C-alpha positions as CSV (number, residue, x, y, z in Angstrom):
1,M,46.4,12.6,-81.0
2,P,47.0,8.8,-80.3
3,R,46.8,7.6,-76.7
4,I,49.1,4.8,-75.8
5,F,50.9,3.2,-72.8
6,D,54.6,4.0,-72.8
7,F,57.3,1.6,-71.7
8,G,57.1,3.0,-68.2
9,G,53.4,1.9,-68.0
10,R,52.1,5.4,-68.2
11,E,49.0,6.3,-70.2
12,V,50.2,9.1,-72.5
13,E,49.4,11.0,-75.7
14,R,52.0,11.0,-78.5
15,S,52.2,13.2,-81.6
16,V,53.1,10.1,-83.6
17,T,53.6,6.4,-82.9
18,V,55.7,3.7,-84.6
19,A,52.5,2.5,-86.3
20,S,51.7,6.0,-87.6
21,L,55.2,6.5,-88.8
22,R,55.1,3.3,-90.7
23,A,51.8,4.4,-92.3
24,L,53.7,7.4,-93.8
25,K,55.2,5.0,-96.4
26,G,53.9,5.9,-99.8
27,S,51.6,8.6,-98.5
28,G,53.6,11.6,-99.6
29,R,53.3,13.1,-96.1
30,H,56.2,13.9,-93.9
31,V,56.9,14.6,-90.2
32,A,59.7,16.6,-88.8
33,Q,62.5,15.7,-86.4
34,V,64.9,17.9,-84.6
35,T,67.4,17.5,-81.7
36,A,66.6,18.4,-78.1
37,E,68.7,18.0,-75.0
38,T,66.9,20.2,-72.6
39,A,63.4,20.8,-71.4
40,D,63.3,24.3,-73.0
41,E,64.3,22.8,-76.4
42,A,61.7,20.1,-76.2
43,A,59.0,22.5,-75.1
44,A,59.8,24.9,-78.0
45,A,59.7,21.9,-80.5
46,E,56.3,20.9,-79.2
47,V,54.9,24.5,-79.5
48,A,56.3,24.7,-83.0
49,G,54.5,21.5,-84.1
50,I,57.5,19.3,-84.4
51,E,56.5,15.7,-84.1
52,M,59.8,14.0,-83.2
53,V,63.0,14.8,-81.3
54,V,66.2,12.8,-80.8
55,C,68.4,13.3,-77.7
56,R,71.1,11.5,-75.7
57,A,69.8,8.7,-73.6
58,A,71.0,10.4,-70.4
59,N,68.8,13.4,-71.2
60,I,65.5,11.7,-71.6
61,A,64.1,12.9,-68.2
62,K,65.0,16.5,-69.0
63,V,63.4,16.3,-72.5
64,R,60.3,14.8,-71.1
65,E,60.0,17.7,-68.6
66,G,59.6,19.9,-71.6
67,S,57.3,17.7,-73.7
68,K,55.0,14.8,-72.8
69,K,53.7,14.5,-76.4
70,I,56.6,14.5,-78.8
71,F,58.0,11.2,-80.0
72,V,61.4,10.9,-78.4
73,T,64.3,8.8,-79.7
74,A,67.2,8.1,-77.3
75,A,70.6,8.0,-78.8
76,L,72.8,5.2,-77.4
77,G,76.3,6.5,-77.4
78,F,79.2,4.3,-78.5
79,A,81.0,4.7,-75.2
80,D,77.9,4.9,-73.0
81,A,77.0,1.2,-73.4
82,I,79.5,-1.2,-74.9
83,T,78.7,-4.8,-73.9
84,A,75.4,-6.4,-74.9
85,E,74.2,-6.2,-71.3
86,E,75.1,-2.5,-71.0
87,V,73.4,-1.7,-74.3
88,L,70.2,-3.5,-73.2
89,R,70.2,-1.9,-69.7
90,T,70.8,1.6,-71.2
91,A,68.0,1.0,-73.8
92,F,65.5,-0.2,-71.2
93,S,66.4,2.7,-68.9
94,A,65.8,5.2,-71.6
95,I,62.4,3.8,-72.7
96,V,61.2,3.3,-69.2
97,A,62.1,7.0,-68.5
98,G,60.0,8.1,-71.4
99,A,61.7,7.4,-74.7
100,D,59.6,6.0,-77.6
101,A,62.6,4.5,-79.5
102,V,66.3,4.2,-79.5
103,I,68.9,4.9,-82.2
104,T,72.2,3.1,-82.5
105,G,75.0,3.0,-85.0
106,R,76.1,-0.4,-83.7
107,G,76.1,-3.6,-85.7
108,W,73.3,-6.0,-86.8
109,D,73.6,-8.2,-83.7
110,T,72.9,-5.2,-81.4
111,V,69.9,-4.2,-83.5
112,K,68.6,-7.8,-83.4
113,M,69.0,-8.0,-79.6
114,L,67.1,-4.8,-79.1
115,A,64.4,-5.6,-81.6
116,A,63.9,-9.0,-80.0
117,E,62.7,-7.2,-76.9
118,Q,60.3,-5.2,-79.1
119,I,62.2,-2.0,-78.4
120,P,61.7,0.2,-81.5
121,V,65.1,0.6,-83.0
122,M,66.4,3.2,-85.5
123,G,69.6,2.5,-87.3
124,H,72.0,5.0,-88.9
125,L,73.3,4.6,-92.4
126,G,74.9,6.8,-95.1
127,F,77.5,9.2,-93.7
128,V,78.0,8.3,-90.1
129,P,80.4,10.9,-88.7
130,R,82.1,8.7,-86.1
131,K,82.8,6.1,-88.8
132,S,83.9,8.6,-91.5
133,T,87.4,7.1,-91.7
134,W,85.9,4.2,-93.7
135,V,84.7,6.6,-96.4
136,G,87.8,8.8,-96.3
137,G,86.3,12.1,-95.2
138,V,83.2,14.2,-94.8
139,R,81.2,13.4,-97.9
140,A,78.0,12.1,-99.3
141,V,77.7,8.3,-99.4
142,G,76.3,6.5,-102.4
143,K,77.6,8.7,-105.2
144,S,78.8,5.7,-107.2
145,T,76.8,2.6,-108.4
146,G,78.9,0.3,-106.3
147,E,78.6,2.4,-103.1
148,A,74.8,2.9,-103.7
149,L,74.3,-0.8,-104.1
150,E,76.3,-1.5,-100.9
151,L,74.1,1.0,-99.2
152,F,71.0,-0.7,-100.4
153,D,72.3,-4.0,-99.0
154,R,72.9,-2.3,-95.6
155,F,69.3,-1.1,-95.7
156,R,68.1,-4.6,-96.3
157,R,70.3,-6.1,-93.6
158,L,69.1,-3.4,-91.1
159,E,65.5,-4.2,-91.9
160,D,66.1,-7.9,-91.6
161,A,67.8,-7.3,-88.2
162,G,64.5,-5.8,-86.9
163,A,64.9,-2.1,-87.1
164,F,61.8,0.0,-87.7
165,A,63.5,3.1,-89.0
166,V,66.8,4.4,-90.2
167,E,68.5,7.8,-90.1
168,C,69.8,8.4,-93.6
169,E,72.6,11.0,-93.5
170,V,74.0,12.8,-96.5
171,I,72.9,10.3,-99.2
172,P,72.4,11.7,-102.7
173,A,68.7,12.7,-103.0
174,A,68.1,10.5,-106.1
175,V,69.6,7.5,-104.4
176,M,67.5,8.2,-101.3
177,A,64.4,8.3,-103.4
178,E,65.1,4.8,-104.8
179,L,66.0,3.4,-101.4
180,N,62.9,4.8,-99.8
181,R,60.7,3.1,-102.4
182,R,62.4,-0.2,-101.8
183,T,62.5,-0.4,-98.1
184,G,59.9,-1.0,-95.3
185,L,62.0,1.1,-92.9
186,V,60.8,4.5,-91.9
187,T,63.4,6.7,-93.5
188,V,64.7,9.8,-91.7
189,S,66.5,12.2,-94.0
190,L,69.4,14.3,-92.6
191,G,70.8,15.9,-95.7
192,S,69.4,13.2,-98.0
193,G,66.7,15.1,-99.8
194,P,62.9,15.3,-99.5
195,D,62.1,11.7,-100.5
196,A,61.9,10.3,-97.0
197,D,59.3,9.8,-94.4
198,V,60.8,12.1,-91.8
199,I,62.8,15.3,-92.4
200,F,65.5,15.9,-89.8
201,L,67.7,18.8,-88.9
202,F,69.7,19.8,-85.9
203,T,68.1,22.5,-83.7
204,S,71.4,24.4,-83.5
205,D,71.5,24.7,-87.3
206,I,67.8,25.6,-87.6
207,C,68.2,28.3,-84.9
208,G,71.4,29.7,-86.4
209,E,73.6,28.8,-83.5
210,A,76.4,27.1,-85.4
211,K,79.5,29.0,-86.6
212,R,79.4,27.0,-89.8
213,L,76.2,25.8,-91.4
214,P,76.4,22.4,-93.0
215,R,75.6,22.4,-96.7
216,H,72.4,20.3,-96.2
217,A,71.1,22.7,-93.5
218,R,69.2,26.0,-93.4
219,A,68.9,28.5,-90.6
220,W,65.5,30.1,-89.8
221,G,66.9,32.0,-86.8
222,N,70.0,33.8,-85.6
223,L,70.6,32.7,-82.0
224,A,74.4,33.2,-82.6
225,S,74.0,36.9,-82.5
226,L,71.9,36.7,-79.4
227,H,74.4,34.5,-77.7
228,Q,77.1,37.0,-78.6
229,Q,75.0,39.8,-77.1
230,V,74.7,37.7,-73.9
231,R,78.5,37.2,-73.8
232,D,79.2,40.9,-74.4
233,E,76.7,41.9,-71.8
234,R,78.2,39.4,-69.3
235,V,81.7,40.8,-69.8
236,K,80.4,44.4,-69.6
237,A,78.7,43.6,-66.2
238,L,81.7,41.8,-64.8
239,S,84.0,44.6,-65.9
240,G,81.7,47.1,-64.2
241,F,81.8,45.1,-61.0
242,R,85.6,44.8,-61.0
243,A,86.0,48.5,-61.6
244,D,83.6,49.5,-58.7
245,V,85.5,47.1,-56.4
246,A,88.7,48.8,-57.3
247,S,87.3,52.3,-56.9
248,G,85.5,51.5,-53.6
249,G,82.2,52.1,-55.3
250,F,80.9,48.7,-54.4
251,P,79.4,47.8,-52.0
252,G,77.6,51.0,-51.3
253,E,75.1,52.0,-48.6
254,G,72.3,50.3,-50.4
255,E,74.0,47.0,-50.6
256,T,75.1,46.6,-46.9
257,A,73.2,45.4,-43.9
258,K,72.9,47.8,-41.0
259,I,72.7,47.5,-37.2
260,P,70.9,50.0,-34.9
261,D,73.4,52.5,-33.3
262,E,72.4,51.5,-29.8
263,E,73.0,47.8,-30.6
264,L,76.4,48.6,-32.1
265,T,77.3,50.5,-29.0
266,K,76.4,47.6,-26.8
267,F,78.2,45.2,-29.1
268,R,81.4,47.2,-28.9
269,A,81.2,47.5,-25.1
270,A,80.7,43.7,-24.9
271,L,83.8,43.2,-27.1
272,D,85.8,45.5,-24.9
273,G,84.8,43.5,-21.9
274,V,85.8,40.2,-23.6
275,E,89.2,41.5,-24.6
276,K,90.1,42.7,-21.0
């Protein structure tokens, strides 16, 4: 496992680095990326052998509590940092806290600004949910020749801006394969087929937490049923508590503190003396 110094100046081990991710190009090898927002999720990902996670920038410290080794990408939210100064401050705060890269769906100037500081930047192309009004709905992007060519141009512009990687969301697999062969960017496939350098799915989908599974996802677990059991057990327990309060069954002898009889007698006598 590579040893590096992170942006906080700490000597650390990482499952992958920017350099090793770039070396994936043309190798036929893949690494896996999932989401993690808590220490528990990050720890589980590390134990499972996942190499990369992505989380909100504000949760970097929590994620690093769970894993010191996974490559962590911090998502810069649209509303979290708006001006150039805010974006730069948020990005530096994230990488100093332990992130290895940042991801942004902002424009080329933002990518250039971050890349100029040698902050590893991941872009986001294809179907970008928050920008879906531009494509008219929730759908794959690049299904026509014109749209696929426009997407290729965006890949080139993102690479020219200095990004090292790009999240490729819901792009037709055959188009993704052609784009991957023609870009120096590390490609991260979310619903865009197997011909990318990194394969990405949301942890909630993998673990079966979502009510509706996206078409591009697969569940290997069924946490939804466990969450329902927890909810049912919580209601059962609360209902039992309420019923025992109503019936006088709680608190009982075992749940109340006691005072020795002689001390209670003295206490009552003292009270009587105060009240006179």
